[in-house]
N, C-alpha and C positions, 0 to 999 in steps of 0.2 A: 504494500500500500504506500501511497505517496505521503510525504511529509514536506510541507513548504512553509517558510516564514521569510518574508521579504524585508522585515525590519521597519515597516511603516504602518502602524496601527490605523492610521487614517485612510489607508488605501482600500481596505476591504474588511469584511466581517471576520474572515478567518484570521488575519493578522491581528485584528483588535482583540478577538477572543483569546488567541495564544498569548498576546501581550498581557492581558488582564490576569490570566491564570499562570503565567510564568513558563509556558511551554515554548520557549524561544531558542533553545540550544539544539542545534542540529546533531550534536554528539550525544544528546540525551533526550530523544524523542519520546513524548509521553502519550500523545493521541495522534492518530493519523488524520489526514485531511477529511476523509469520508466521515470519521467519527465526529469531528468538529462540525462539519456541515449538517450531519444528522441531528445533533443537539440543537443547532441553530434553527433547523427546519421544524423541530418539535415545538419550539417556543414561538417562532415568528411565522411559520408556514412557508418559509423560503430558506434555501441554503445560504443565500447571500445577503439577506436583509440585515440592516444595522439598527433595528428598532428595539432589540432585546439583548444587547451585547453583555450587559452586566449579569442578567439572568442566565445567559448561555455560559458565561465564564464561571459563574457559581456552580452550575451543573457539571461543567467540565472539571472543575476542581474536585467535586465529589466523586466523579468517575476516576480521576487519577488517584485519589485517596483510596478508593475501593481496590484499584489495582495493587497498590502498595500493601494494603491490608492482607492480601492473599499471600504475601511473601513473609518468610520467617526472618527474625533477627538472627545474625550469624556472628560467630567469633572464632578466631584462630589465634591463639597466643594473645598478644596485645592488640591485634587488629579486630575492630568490631564494625559491623555494618548493621545499622538499626533501621530496618524498613518500617517498623512501627512508628518511629519518630517522623519519617517522611510522610506516612499516612496521616498522622496527627497534624503535621504542619499544613498539609493540603486541606484538611477539614477546617483548620483555623483560617486558612487563606480564603476558603469559600465564604466564611461568615464576614470577612472583611470586605 
């Protein structure tokens, strides 16, 4: 699936939603373009409408938190990866 972010939230709904929920790193892609478009369509009735950006970003943050919630915290020696903290952070981001 495609993942794109052109770095200009004012250019289109996809970039605005990605910007608002922090899904802007090509090396750490959280939702693909089709998923972002689907969420936007559920809210506005259009994949590209800009009338519900904050609501779409809220829902995308919840989806990202849900993805992280499925992953377990891991540790090897002193190295720890806390997926539960990432999930919690995205739930908090959603409410902001």
